[in-house]
C-alpha positions, 0 to 999 in steps of 0.5 A: 754752388748756390742755386735760387728758385722762385716757386709760385703758390697760388699768387704768392711765392715760395723761396728755394735755395739749394747750397752745395756743401762738401758732397751733398746739398743743402735744400730749403723751401722758405714761406712767410709762415714756415719752411721745409729743409732737407736732413740737415734740419735739427727738429729739436731746435725748430720745436725750441723756436716754435717754428713751422718747420718740415724735414724731408729726406733723399733730396739733392735739388730744389726740384726734388724737394717739391716732389717729395713727402714730409719725413718729419715735422715740428709740433708747430707744423702739426698744429698748422695742419701738416702731417707725416707723409703729406705731399710738399706741394700741399705743405707749400700752400700752408706755409705761403 
C-alpha cells in the first residue's frame, strides 16, 4: 500500500509518503531542504551525503510522524538548528 499526503507548512508544502513493506511502514516527510524518516533511515549514509536528515521512531503513519519528536539527526540537521527531542512540527518549518 502507498499513501501520499501534502502537508501545509506556512505557504509551502511538505510531501508525506507511507509505503507498506512486509510488516511495517516506511514513512517519509520530504521538504525542499531536507527530510524526516522513520527508523529505516541509515544516518551514516545521510551524513555521508551531507543531507539535512532527521530520524523518528515508533511511527506507522504520516499522522504519527507529524506528532513525533526527533530521535536522531544528521550533522547537517544540527547545523540547521534541529536538535534531539524537538517536535517534528517545528522541524517541518526548517526543512520546508
